[in-house]
C-alpha positions in Angstrom: -45.9 271.8 139.7 -49.3 270.0 139.0 -50.5 266.8 141.1 -47.7 267.1 143.8 -50.5 266.6 146.3 -53.7 264.8 145.5 -57.0 266.3 147.5 -59.4 264.6 148.6 -62.7 265.1 146.5 -65.2 266.8 148.7 -68.5 265.5 147.5 -70.4 268.9 148.3 -73.4 268.4 146.3 -74.8 271.7 146.9 -72.1 273.9 146.9 -71.0 272.9 143.5 -74.3 272.4 141.6 -76.5 275.0 140.4 -79.5 273.5 140.8 -82.3 273.6 143.9 -81.6 277.3 144.3 -83.6 280.5 144.7 -84.2 280.9 140.8 -85.0 277.5 140.3 -88.2 277.6 142.8 -89.0 281.2 141.2 -88.7 279.5 137.7 -91.1 276.5 138.7 -93.9 279.0 140.3 -94.1 281.0 137.4 -97.1 280.8 135.2 -97.7 282.0 131.2 -100.6 279.7 130.1 -101.1 278.9 126.5 -104.4 277.8 126.1 -107.6 277.6 123.8 -107.2 280.7 120.8 -110.4 282.1 122.1 -109.0 282.4 125.6 -105.8 283.7 123.9 -107.3 286.1 121.4 -109.1 287.7 124.3 -106.4 288.5 126.6 -107.0 285.4 129.0 -109.3 287.6 130.7 -112.0 285.0 131.2 -112.5 285.1 135.2 -115.5 286.3 135.3 -116.7 285.2 131.5 -116.6 281.5 132.0 -117.6 278.8 129.5 -114.0 278.3 127.9 -111.8 275.3 129.2 -108.7 277.5 129.7 -110.7 279.7 132.1 -110.6 276.8 134.4 -106.9 277.9 135.0 -107.7 280.8 137.0 -111.2 280.7 138.0 -112.8 276.7 138.2 -116.4 278.3 138.2 -115.7 279.2 134.4 -116.9 275.5 134.2 -120.4 276.7 135.7 -121.2 278.9 132.3 -121.5 276.1 129.9 -124.8 275.0 128.6 -124.0 272.3 126.3 -121.4 269.8 126.8 -118.2 270.3 124.7 -115.2 269.1 123.3 -112.0 271.4 122.6 -108.6 271.0 121.4 -105.9 273.3 120.3 -103.4 271.5 117.9 -101.6 274.5 116.7 -99.3 277.0 119.3 -96.6 277.6 116.3 -94.4 280.6 118.3 -91.1 282.7 116.6 -89.0 283.6 119.4 -86.2 286.4 119.3 -84.1 287.6 121.8 -81.8 290.3 122.1 -78.8 289.3 124.9 -76.6 292.5 125.9 -73.4 291.2 128.0 -70.8 294.0 129.0 -72.1 296.1 126.3 -72.3 293.7 123.3 -75.6 292.7 122.2 -76.4 289.2 120.7 -79.5 288.1 118.5 -81.1 285.1 117.9 -84.2 283.7 116.9 -85.5 280.2 117.4 -89.3 278.7 116.2 -91.4 276.0 118.5 -94.5 274.3 117.7 -96.7 272.7 120.7 -100.2 271.4 121.3 -101.0 273.2 124.7 -104.6 272.2 125.2 -107.1 270.0 125.1 -110.3 269.0 127.6 -114.0 268.0 127.5 -116.7 269.5 129.7 -119.6 267.2 130.7 -123.1 269.2 131.4 -126.3 267.8 132.8 -129.3 269.7 133.1 -131.6 269.3 136.2 -135.3 269.7 136.5 -136.1 273.0 137.2 -139.8 272.8 138.9 -137.5 270.9 141.8 -134.7 272.8 142.4 -132.9 276.3 141.6 -130.0 274.5 140.4 -130.0 274.6 136.6 -126.9 272.6 135.3 -123.9 270.5 137.0 -120.4 269.8 135.1 -117.7 267.8 135.0 -114.4 268.6 133.0 -111.3 266.7 132.0 -108.1 267.8 130.1 -105.0 269.5 130.1 -103.3 273.3 129.9 -100.0 274.3 129.1 -99.0 277.0 132.2 -95.3 277.7 130.8 -93.6 276.7 127.8 -90.0 276.5 128.6 -88.4 276.1 125.3 -86.2 278.8 124.5 -82.0 279.4 123.3 -80.0 282.4 123.0 -76.4 283.5 122.8 -74.6 285.7 125.3 -70.9 287.1 124.3 -68.9 289.8 125.9 -65.5 290.9 127.3 -65.3 289.8 131.1 -62.3 290.6 133.7 -64.2 287.7 135.5 -64.2 284.2 135.0 -66.1 281.2 136.0 -63.0 280.0 137.6 -63.1 282.7 139.9 -65.4 281.5 142.7 -64.2 277.5 142.2 -60.7 279.4 143.1 -62.0 281.6 146.1 -63.7 278.1 147.3 -60.0 275.9 146.8 -58.4 278.6 148.6 -60.8 278.9 152.2 -61.4 274.9 152.2 -59.4 272.2 152.8 -60.5 270.1 149.9 -61.7 270.6 147.0 -65.6 270.9 145.9 -66.9 268.4 142.2 -66.5 271.6 140.4 -63.0 273.1 141.6 -61.7 269.4 141.0 -63.2 269.3 137.4 -60.9 272.4 137.2 -58.1 271.2 138.7 -58.4 268.0 136.3 -57.7 270.5 133.0 -55.5 272.6 134.5 -57.9 275.8 134.6 -57.0 276.0 138.0 -53.7 274.6 140.1 -51.6 274.6 143.1 -48.8 277.9 143.4 -45.2 276.5 142.5 -43.9 275.7 146.6 -47.1 276.1 148.1 -49.6 272.7 147.7 -52.6 274.2 150.2 -53.0 277.6 147.7 -54.4 277.7 144.3 -54.1 279.9 141.3 -55.5 280.3 137.8 -54.2 281.9 134.3 -57.8 283.0 133.9 -57.9 284.7 136.9 -57.9 288.8 136.5 -57.8 288.3 132.8 -59.8 290.2 130.0 -61.7 287.2 128.9 -63.9 286.8 125.7 -66.9 284.7 127.6 -69.1 283.3 125.0 -72.2 281.1 125.8 -75.1 279.1 124.7 -78.1 278.8 126.7 -80.6 276.2 125.6 -84.3 275.3 127.7 -86.5 273.0 126.5 -89.8 271.2 128.1 -93.4 272.8 129.8 -95.0 273.1 133.0 -98.1 271.4 132.2 -101.4 270.7 134.1 -103.9 267.8 134.2 -107.1 269.3 136.1 -110.4 267.7 137.2 -113.4 269.9 137.8 -116.6 270.1 139.1 -119.1 273.4 138.9 -122.8 273.9 138.9 -125.2 277.0 137.9 -127.6 278.3 140.4 -130.3 280.4 138.9 -128.4 281.6 136.4 -126.7 284.1 138.9 -124.2 281.9 140.9 -121.8 279.6 139.4 -119.5 277.7 141.4 -116.8 275.4 140.3 -113.7 273.5 142.3 -111.1 271.4 141.2 -107.8 269.4 141.6 -104.5 270.1 139.3 -101.7 268.0 138.6 -98.9 269.8 137.5 -96.0 267.8 135.7 -92.7 269.6 135.4 -90.3 268.7 132.6 -87.4 271.0 131.9 -84.1 270.7 130.8 -81.2 273.5 130.9 -78.4 273.1 128.5 -75.3 275.7 128.8 -72.1 275.8 126.8 -69.8 278.6 128.2 -66.5 279.1 126.5 -63.5 281.4 127.8 -60.2 282.6 126.0 -58.0 285.6 126.3 -59.0 288.8 125.0 -55.6 289.4 123.4 -55.9 285.8 121.4 -52.8 285.0 123.5 -52.6 281.4 125.6 -52.8 281.6 129.2 -50.4 279.2 130.8 -50.4 276.8 127.6 -54.7 276.9 127.7 -55.9 278.4 124.6 -59.2 278.3 125.5 -61.7 276.1 128.0 -65.1 274.8 127.9 -67.9 274.4 130.8 -71.1 272.4 129.5 -73.8 272.1 132.2 -77.2 269.9 131.4 -79.2 269.9 134.1 -83.4 267.8 134.1 -85.8 268.3 136.6 -88.9 266.0 136.1 -92.1 265.7 138.8 -95.4 265.9 139.6 -97.3 267.7 142.2 -100.7 268.8 143.1 -103.1 271.8 144.0 -106.8 272.4 144.5 -109.0 275.4 143.1 -112.0 277.0 144.0 -113.7 280.1 142.6 -117.3 281.6 141.9 -119.1 284.1 139.6 -121.8 286.0 140.5 -124.1 287.7 137.9 -126.4 289.9 139.8 -127.8 291.6 136.9 -127.9 290.3 133.0 -125.1 292.5 132.0 -122.6 291.9 135.0 -120.8 289.7 136.3 -117.9 289.4 138.9 -115.7 286.5 139.7 -113.1 285.2 142.3 -110.5 282.2 142.1 -108.4 280.8 144.5 -105.6 278.2 144.0 -103.8 276.9 146.7 -100.1 275.9 146.7 -98.7 273.2 144.3 -97.1 270.7 146.1 -94.2 268.7 144.3 -93.5 266.0 146.7 -90.6 264.4 144.5 -89.0 266.7 141.6 -85.9 264.4 140.2 -82.7 266.3 139.5 -80.4 264.9 136.8 -77.2 267.6 136.8 -73.9 267.0 134.4 -71.1 269.3 133.9 -67.6 268.6 132.2 -64.5 270.7 131.6 -62.8 270.6 128.7 -59.3 272.6 128.0 -57.6 273.0 124.6 -53.8 273.7 124.6 -51.3 275.2 122.3 -50.0 272.0 121.4 -53.1 270.7 120.3 -54.0 268.6 123.4 -57.0 268.3 125.3 -57.8 268.0 128.8 -61.3 266.6 129.5 -63.1 265.7 133.1 -66.9 265.5 134.1 -69.2 264.2 137.0 -73.1 263.6 137.2 -75.3 263.5 139.8 -78.8 262.5 140.6 -80.9 264.0 143.2 -84.9 264.5 144.9 -86.2 267.2 146.5 -89.6 269.0 147.4 -90.8 272.5 146.4 -94.1 274.0 147.3 -95.2 277.0 145.1 -96.8 280.1 146.0 -100.7 280.2 146.2 -102.7 282.6 143.6 -105.6 284.6 144.0 -107.6 286.9 141.5 -110.7 288.9 140.9 -112.5 290.1 137.8 -115.4 291.4 136.5 -117.3 291.1 132.8 -119.8 293.5 131.2 -122.0 291.3 128.8 -123.9 293.4 126.1 -126.7 292.0 124.7 -125.3 288.5 124.8 -123.2 289.1 121.5 -120.4 291.4 123.3 -118.4 291.3 126.3 -115.8 293.1 128.3 -113.5 291.8 130.8 -110.9 292.5 133.3 -108.9 290.7 135.8 -106.0 291.1 138.0 -104.0 288.1 140.0 -101.5 288.1 143.1 -99.2 285.6 143.7 -96.7 286.4 146.4 -93.3 284.4 145.1 -91.5 284.9 148.5 -93.5 282.0 149.5 -92.1 279.5 147.7 -90.4 276.9 149.5 -87.4 273.9 149.1 -87.3 271.1 151.2 -85.3 267.7 151.3 -85.1 265.0 153.4 -81.5 265.0 153.9 -80.8 269.1 153.8 -82.7 272.0 155.3 -82.7 274.3 152.7 -82.5 277.4 155.1 -80.0 279.7 152.7 -81.9 279.1 149.5 -85.1 279.8 151.6 -84.0 283.0 153.1 -82.7 283.7 149.6 -86.2 283.2 148.1 -88.1 285.5 150.4 -84.8 288.4 150.2 -85.2 288.3 146.3 -88.8 287.9 145.4 -91.9 289.6 146.6 -95.7 290.1 145.0 -96.0 289.1 141.5 -98.9 291.3 140.1 -100.5 290.5 136.7 -103.5 292.6 134.7 -105.5 290.9 132.1 -108.0 292.8 130.0 -109.7 291.9 127.1 -113.4 291.8 124.8 -115.2 289.8 122.4 -117.6 291.0 119.6 -120.1 289.0 117.5 -120.0 291.0 113.9 -122.5 288.2 112.8 -124.4 285.0 113.8 -121.5 283.0 113.5 -118.3 285.5 113.1 -116.7 286.7 116.2 -113.6 289.2 116.7 -111.5 289.6 119.8 -108.8 291.5 121.0 -106.9 291.9 124.4 -103.8 292.6 126.2 -102.0 291.5 129.4 -99.0 293.1 131.7 -97.3 291.5 134.6 -95.4 293.4 136.5 -91.7 292.7 137.9 -91.7 290.1 141.3 -88.1 291.1 141.9 -87.2 293.0 144.6 -83.6 294.1 144.7 -83.5 295.1 140.7 -83.5 299.0 140.1 -84.9 298.6 136.9 -88.8 297.2 137.3 -88.5 296.2 133.8 -86.6 293.3 134.6 -89.1 290.4 135.2 -92.0 292.0 133.4 -93.9 291.2 130.6 -96.6 292.8 127.9 -98.7 290.7 125.7 -101.3 292.1 123.2 -103.4 289.6 121.8 -105.8 289.5 118.8 -108.3 286.9 117.2 -111.3 285.3 115.1 -113.6 282.6 115.6 -116.3 280.9 113.4 -119.2 279.4 115.6 -122.0 277.2 114.5 -124.5 275.2 116.6 -122.5 272.2 117.0 -119.1 272.9 116.1 -116.7 276.1 116.2 -113.2 277.3 115.2 -111.0 280.1 116.7 -107.3 281.7 116.0 -105.6 284.3 117.7 -102.1 286.1 117.6 -100.0 287.0 120.5 -97.2 289.3 120.6 -95.2 289.2 123.7 -92.2 291.4 124.8 -90.3 290.6 128.2 -86.7 291.5 129.9 -85.0 289.7 132.3 -81.5 289.2 133.6 -79.3 285.5 133.7 -76.2 285.5 135.4 -73.6 282.7 133.6 -72.6 282.1 136.8 -72.1 283.2 140.6 -73.9 286.5 140.7 -71.4 288.0 143.2 -68.6 287.6 140.5 -70.0 288.2 137.4 -72.4 291.0 135.7 -75.9 289.5 134.3 -76.8 289.4 130.7 -79.8 291.2 130.1 -82.5 289.3 127.8 -84.9 291.5 125.7 -87.4 288.8 124.5 -90.2 289.3 121.8 -92.4 286.4 120.5 -94.9 285.8 117.9 -97.5 283.1 118.5 -100.7 281.9 116.5 -102.9 279.6 118.3 -105.6 277.3 116.3 -108.3 275.7 118.2 -111.2 273.5 117.2 -114.1 272.1 119.2 -117.6 270.6 119.5 -120.6 270.8 121.4 -123.1 268.2 122.3 
């Protein structure tokens, strides 16, 4: 009954690939910065405090608080990540350790003759910060009455030709023509209770090279502006295996495996503007604004294969790969912050950041992305982030810090508002001499999110609860 009629392959790039969809636009628009140990230990609430290179992520006016030139380097960010994935009532746990160098920066400060001007300092800064670390892995396992082949089967039965994924399924017998009807398809995996076992791995990061300028006016007004050059490199690798829950072969097939590997690389540009105002010696207020990041050419390398195993130890294999380029505009960001400075020996600060994820846009010269961009507006809304932190000098050289972050879910259509949210608690210490400093911080992160193994219309999501422990160390020199 197989191969009675050879179908033409429809090179329908967007109907067969998982890339360039609304989730990718959301994923690449997210920030979860990993900066200096001082910045992380005090809860990343530095928008009105300033004087730290990673504070330039949210407010470039932070550069205006420097009084000396400085080089800072964060050679260690060590993380232990645990994921608990629940899928159709079954939970699977996994752990991963990862290491990164998330920050290096230099600030040059030039004092100005106070007799001729109220401007006290001019500043120039250059370096990079890690905006998001994508390194992760987890497993998903459960029994479902849905199959990866279901959307392929429906697409094959509603079209005059096979798409790329349906062609792979056809080549490996996962779907086939109905005997006596070469225009209709069936699958032995359709409407069956199936063991589904998946491994999802991601690697890479979103980093940003930044160039900043700033000034100090009469020790009251601090201004800053910066150009950011985000660099995206993320690889997503999924291996999904399906077999009958009963343990029996289905039409002679014991199981089949779908392997998907997708890598996105690209670079962009954004502009940041900020100010910090200190009306009295113990109080500061900060405002920061970032334009959308414009990724003018993201390279998408996509690979997929099907492999089916048979009761006679036979095997069928088929694969394809695609290369595509598209553009992405991420949402703009805005934040407001306040800080109370206590005798120059302590501070308490708070910061609020707003991101409208519905403003993310995909585009290309040869495809409109109208459906994907409409999905972005439908699925995603405002993202609210709250950060509080503080620092106390226990002696002339020893400082201790603590902080807390909360990110609210930006999903519009999720009933459980914990999905897409995250909590971070942090603590740290620093040793600061006249010319050198050393800081360490510990961060505990808790988050929940949903992931779909394939088309959300056909399958329930796997709910992933993540816990990470991160240790960061920074060294620096003043001159």
